[in-house]
N, CA, C and O atoms as a printed pandas DataFrame, in Angstrom:
     atom_number atom_name residue_name chain_id  residue_number  x_coord  y_coord  z_coord
0              1         N          MET        A               1   87.202   86.431  102.075
1              2        CA          MET        A               1   88.548   84.372  101.942
2              3         C          MET        A               1   89.835   85.777  101.809
3              4         O          MET        A               1   89.885   86.997  101.961
4              5         N          GLY        A               2   90.666   84.714  101.459
5              6        CA          GLY        A               2   91.955   84.672  101.299
6              7         C          GLY        A               2   93.144   85.387  102.433
7              8         O          GLY        A               2   94.278   84.924  102.554
8              9         N          ARG        A               3   92.629   86.600  103.221
9             10        CA          ARG        A               3   92.721   86.028  104.713
10            11         C          ARG        A               3   93.612   85.151  105.825
11            12         O          ARG        A               3   94.388   85.250  106.776
12            13         N          GLY        A               4   93.034   84.396  105.131
13            14        CA          GLY        A               4   93.972   83.484  106.192
14            15         C          GLY        A               4   94.417   83.191  106.975
15            16         O          GLY        A               4   94.333   83.236  108.202
16            17         N          ARG        A               5   95.335   82.605  105.763
17            18        CA          ARG        A               5   96.536   83.058  105.283
18            19         C          ARG        A               5   97.863   83.552  106.734
19            20         O          ARG        A               5   98.804   83.395  107.511
20            21         N          ALA        A               6   96.678   84.287  106.025
21            22        CA          ALA        A               6   97.792   86.610  106.815
22            23         C          ALA        A               6   97.272   86.568  107.701
23            24         O          ALA        A               6   97.369   87.718  108.128
24            25         N          LYS        A               7   96.636   85.939  108.482
25            26        CA          LYS        A               7   95.927   85.723  109.681
26            27         C          LYS        A               7   96.557   84.552  110.252
27            28         O          LYS        A               7   97.554   84.958  110.849
28            29         N          ALA        A               8   96.481   83.584  110.334
29            30        CA          ALA        A               8   97.744   83.082  110.427
30            31         C          ALA        A               8   99.200   83.215  110.841
31            32         O          ALA        A               8  100.000   82.436  111.359
32            33         N          LYS        A               9   99.232   83.873  110.626
33            34        CA          LYS        A               9  101.251   84.650  110.047
34            35         C          LYS        A               9  101.168   85.659  111.060
35            36         O          LYS        A               9  101.953   85.758  112.003
36            37         N          GLN        A              10  100.210   86.389  110.837
37            38        CA          GLN        A              10   99.868   87.305  112.301
38            39         C          GLN        A              10  100.310   87.276  114.531
39            40         O          GLN        A              10  100.947   87.862  115.406
40            41         N          THR        A              11   98.819   85.463  114.145
41            42        CA          THR        A              11   98.629   85.167  115.340
42            43         C          THR        A              11   99.664   84.781  115.613
43            44         O          THR        A              11   99.882   85.035  116.797
44            45         N          LYS        A              12  101.013   83.943  114.838
45            46        CA          LYS        A              12  102.268   82.974  114.600
46            47         C          LYS        A              12  103.046   83.730  115.279
47            48         O          LYS        A              12  103.280   83.558  116.475
48            49         N          VAL        A              13  103.633   84.857  114.408
49            50        CA          VAL        A              13  103.867   85.822  115.541
50            51         C          VAL        A              13  104.015   86.988  116.726
51            52         O          VAL        A              13  104.973   87.431  117.360
52            53         N          ALA        A              14  102.845   87.212  116.707
53            54        CA          ALA        A              14  101.946   87.472  118.075
54            55         C          ALA        A              14  102.142   86.915  118.737
55            56         O          ALA        A              14  102.433   87.300  119.869
56            57         N          ARG        A              15  102.084   85.665  118.362
57            58        CA          ARG        A              15  101.763   84.494  119.928
58            59         C          ARG        A              15  104.190   84.070  120.301
59            60         O          ARG        A              15  104.639   83.684  121.380
60            61         N          ASP        A              16  104.579   84.197  119.722
61            62        CA          ASP        A              16  105.338   84.155  119.810
62            63         C          ASP        A              16  106.334   85.485  120.169
63            64         O          ASP        A              16  107.289   85.063  120.821
64            65         N          LEU        A              17  106.403   86.590  120.009
65            66        CA          LEU        A              17  106.742   87.866  120.960
66            67         C          LEU        A              17  106.362   87.912  121.872
67            68         O          LEU        A              17  107.121   88.238  122.784
68            69         N          LYS        A              18  104.306   87.471  122.293
69            70        CA          LYS        A              18  104.651   86.960  123.631
70            71         C          LYS        A              18  105.062   85.301  124.880
71            72         O          LYS        A              18  105.292   85.224  126.087
72            73         N          TYR        A              19  105.005   84.645  124.177
73            74        CA          TYR        A              19  106.206   84.089  125.350
74            75         C          TYR        A              19  107.048   83.609  125.000
75            76         O          TYR        A              19  107.289   82.506  125.491
76            77         N          ARG        A              20  107.900   84.115  124.040
77            78        CA          ARG        A              20  110.020   83.672  123.746
78            79         C          ARG        A              20  110.140   84.799  124.196
79            80         O          ARG        A              20  109.948   85.921  123.728
80            81         N          THR        A              21  110.749   84.109  125.927
81            82        CA          THR        A              21  112.137   85.146  126.160
82            83         C          THR        A              21  113.436   85.541  125.529
83            84         O          THR        A              21  113.989   84.945  124.604
84            85         N          HIS        A              22  114.040   87.090  126.411
85            86        CA          HIS        A              22  113.675   87.580  125.682
86            87         C          HIS        A              22  115.516   87.678  126.806
87            88         O          HIS        A              22  115.639   87.349  127.985
88            89         N          GLU        A              23  116.437   88.133  126.031
89            90        CA          GLU        A              23  117.631   88.020  127.015
90            91         C          GLU        A              23  117.645   89.514  126.826
91            92         O          GLU        A              23  117.794   89.960  125.689
92            93         N          THR        A              24  117.467   90.508  128.095
93            94        CA          THR        A              24  118.270   91.792  128.064
94            95         C          THR        A              24  118.928   92.446  128.296
95            96         O          THR        A              24  119.652   91.575  128.778
96            97         N          ASP        A              25  119.506   93.354  128.451
97            98        CA          ASP        A              25  120.811   94.379  128.961
98            99         C          ASP        A              25  120.091   95.353  129.239
99           100         O          ASP        A              25  119.828   96.197  128.383
100          101         N          PHE        A              26  119.666   95.421  130.400
101          102        CA          PHE        A              26  118.322   96.797  130.763
102          103         C          PHE        A              26  119.471   98.050  131.618
103          104         O          PHE        A              26  118.924   98.946  132.261
104          105         N          GLY        A              27  120.934   98.008  131.554
105          106        CA          GLY        A              27  121.959   98.277  132.105
106          107         C          GLY        A              27  122.038   99.178  130.285
107          108         O          GLY        A              27  121.435  100.245  130.407
108          109         N          ALA        A              28  122.404   99.068  129.280
109          110        CA          ALA        A              28  122.379   99.182  127.971
110          111         C          ALA        A              28  121.128  100.330  128.128
111          112         O          ALA        A              28  121.076  101.545  128.325
112          113         N          LEU        A              29  119.950   98.998  127.883
113          114        CA          LEU        A              29  119.274  100.300  127.809
114          115         C          LEU        A              29  118.598  101.817  128.302
115          116         O          LEU        A              29  118.216  102.780  127.637
116          117         N          ALA        A              30  118.643  101.524  130.005
117          118        CA          ALA        A              30  118.607  102.596  130.578
118          119         C          ALA        A              30  120.048  103.787  130.357
119          120         O          ALA        A              30  119.908  105.007  130.437
120          121         N          ASN        A              31  121.285  103.135  130.094
121          122        CA          ASN        A              31  122.122  104.393  128.737
122          123         C          ASN        A              31  121.322  104.088  127.458
123          124         O          ASN        A              31  121.997  103.214  126.914
124          125         N          GLU        A              32  120.292  104.323  126.711
125          126        CA          GLU        A              32  120.522  105.232  126.003
126          127         C          GLU        A              32  119.244  105.139  125.692
127          128         O          GLU        A              32  118.977  105.014  124.497
128          129         N          LEU        A              33  118.004  105.181  126.803
129          130        CA          LEU        A              33  117.189  106.249  127.261
130          131         C          LEU        A              33  117.480  107.443  128.013
131          132         O          LEU        A              33  116.570  108.247  128.217
132          133         N          HIS        A              34  118.793  107.679  128.503
133          134        CA          HIS        A              34  119.259  108.190  129.011
134          135         C          HIS        A              34  120.468  109.707  128.475
135          136         O          HIS        A              34  121.011  110.773  128.765
136          137         N          GLY        A              35  120.233  108.643  127.519
137          138        CA          GLY        A              35  121.992  109.885  126.665
138          139         C          GLY        A              35  122.886  109.197  127.265
139          140         O          GLY        A              35  123.387  110.304  127.467
140          141         N          GLN        A              36  123.476  108.592  127.675
141          142        CA          GLN        A              36  125.009  107.848  128.085
142          143         C          GLN        A              36  125.239  107.497  127.573
143          144         O          GLN        A              36  124.442  106.601  127.295
144          145         N          THR        A              37  126.853  107.516  126.388
145          146        CA          THR        A              37  127.699  107.113  126.222
146          147         C          THR        A              37  128.841  105.868  127.292
147          148         O          THR        A              37  129.413  105.893  128.382
148          149         N          SER        A              38  128.651  104.832  126.053
149          150        CA          SER        A              38  130.385  104.485  126.442
150          151         C          SER        A              38  131.142  104.393  127.031
151          152         O          SER        A              38  130.830  103.667  127.975
152          153         N          SER        A              39  132.030  104.697  127.082
153          154        CA          SER        A              39  133.829  105.043  127.044
154          155         C          SER        A              39  133.633  104.208  125.367
155          156         O          SER        A              39  133.332  104.882  124.382
156          157         N          ASP        A              40  133.855  102.707  125.279
157          158        CA          ASP        A              40  134.516  102.068  124.768
158          159         C          ASP        A              40  133.059  102.292  122.882
159          160         O          ASP        A              40  133.190  101.651  121.839
160          161         N          ASP        A              41  131.716  103.568  123.229
161          162        CA          ASP        A              41  131.636  103.099  121.753
162          163         C          ASP        A              41  132.094  104.519  121.637
163          164         O          ASP        A              41  132.343  104.815  120.468
164          165         N          THR        A              42  132.268  105.416  122.436
165          166        CA          THR        A              42  133.353  106.611  120.898
166          167         C          THR        A              42  135.294  106.356  120.507
167          168         O          THR        A              42  136.065  106.756  119.635
168          169         N          ASP        A              43  135.336  105.972  121.040
169          170        CA          ASP        A              43  136.651  104.840  120.638
170          171         C          ASP        A              43  136.482  104.369  119.138
171          172         O          ASP        A              43  137.241  104.472  118.175
172          173         N          LYS        A              44  135.458  103.921  119.250
173          174        CA          LYS        A              44  135.066  103.259  117.375
174          175         C          LYS        A              44  134.876  104.436  116.152
175          176         O          LYS        A              44  134.919  104.184  114.948
176          177         N          LEU        A              45  134.703  105.492  116.624
177          178        CA          LEU        A              45  134.173  106.614  115.807
178          179         C          LEU        A              45  135.551  106.733  115.252
179          180         O          LEU        A              45  136.593  106.448  115.842
180          181         N          ASP        A              46  135.411  107.218  113.965
181          182        CA          ASP        A              46  136.104  107.232  113.258
182          183         C          ASP        A              46  136.050  108.836  112.446
183          184         O          ASP        A              46  135.335  109.192  111.509
184          185         N          PRO        A              47  137.035  109.557  113.169
185          186        CA          PRO        A              47  136.689  111.090  113.030
186          187         C          PRO        A              47  135.698  111.201  111.409
187          188         O          PRO        A              47  134.550  111.530  111.110
188          189         N          ASP        A              48  137.587  110.458  110.279
189          190        CA          ASP        A              48  137.191  110.580  108.793
190          191         C          ASP        A              48  135.931  110.316  107.975
191          192         O          ASP        A              48  135.565  110.679  106.858
192          193         N          GLU        A              49  135.118  109.152  109.433
193          194        CA          GLU        A              49  134.139  109.080  108.481
194          195         C          GLU        A              49  133.075  110.135  109.621
195          196         O          GLU        A              49  131.858  110.086  109.445
196          197         N          LEU        A              50  133.363  110.591  110.187
197          198        CA          LEU        A              50  132.500  112.030  111.011
198          199         C          LEU        A              50  132.037  112.927  109.660
199          200         O          LEU        A              50  130.929  113.076  109.144
200          201         N          ASP        A              51  133.534  113.526  109.266
201          202        CA          ASP        A              51  133.851  113.979  108.664
202          203         C          ASP        A              51  132.935  114.256  106.609
203          204         O          ASP        A              51  132.822  115.156  105.777
204          205         N          LYS        A              52  132.578  112.924  106.765
205          206        CA          LYS        A              52  131.950  112.377  106.058
206          207         C          LYS        A              52  130.663  113.018  105.918
207          208         O          LYS        A              52  130.511  113.989  105.178
208          209         N          TRP        A              53  130.005  112.661  106.400
209          210        CA          TRP        A              53  128.517  112.671  107.005
210          211         C          TRP        A              53  128.490  113.728  107.304
211          212         O          TRP        A              53  127.484  113.771  108.012
212          213         N          SER        A              54  129.148  115.278  107.259
213          214        CA          SER        A              54  128.700  116.388  108.052
214          215         C          SER        A              54  128.763  117.198  107.346
215          216         O          SER        A              54  129.192  118.227  107.869
216          217         N          ASP        A              55  128.445  117.312  105.914
217          218        CA          ASP        A              55  128.276  117.565  104.992
218          219         C          ASP        A              55  126.530  117.573  105.319
219          220         O          ASP        A              55  125.851  118.589  105.467
220          221         N          TYR        A              56  125.999  116.025  105.388
221          222        CA          TYR        A              56  124.130  116.032  104.957
222          223         C          TYR        A              56  123.751  116.970  106.735
223          224         O          TYR        A              56  122.566  117.262  106.574
224          225         N          SER        A              57  124.083  117.422  107.934
225          226        CA          SER        A              57  123.759  118.414  108.734
226          227         C          SER        A              57  122.522  119.037  108.410
227          228         O          SER        A              57  121.818  118.290  107.731
228          229         N          ASP        A              58  122.240  119.646  108.545
229          230        CA          ASP        A              58  121.347  120.554  108.388
230          231         C          ASP        A              58  121.387  121.944  109.767
231          232         O          ASP        A              58  121.073  122.055  110.952
232          233         N          SER        A              59  122.169  123.050  108.326
233          234        CA          SER        A              59  123.531  123.640  108.314
234          235         C          SER        A              59  122.052  124.868  109.890
235          236         O          SER        A              59  122.252  125.427  110.969
236          237         N          ARG        A              60  120.763  124.645  108.956
237          238        CA          ARG        A              60  119.974  126.089  110.161
238          239         C          ARG        A              60  120.280  125.373  111.726
239          240         O          ARG        A              60  120.212  126.191  112.643
240          241         N          ARG        A              61  120.559  124.159  112.073
241          242        CA          ARG        A              61  120.725  123.349  113.979
242          243         C          ARG        A              61  122.232  123.849  114.129
243          244         O          ARG        A              61  122.434  123.684  115.332
244          245         N          ASP        A              62  123.264  124.306  113.644
245          246        CA          ASP        A              62  124.565  125.080  114.441
246          247         C          ASP        A              62  124.604  126.042  114.525
247          248         O          ASP        A              62  125.552  126.573  115.104
C-alpha cells in the first residue's frame, strides 16, 4: 500500500515521454556522436577558463 501515487507519477511520465513530439536537431546529434565540433563552439571557449580547470586533469593521461 502507499505505492499508488508513485506508480501514477511513473505512468504519467512514461506516457508523456511516449506521446510528446520532440524537436530533434539530428545534425547536432550526429556531430556529437562523431566527435565533431562546430567552429562556433571553439570560439566560445575562454583560455583562462580552460587553464583554471587544467589543474584537475589526470597527470597520468598526459
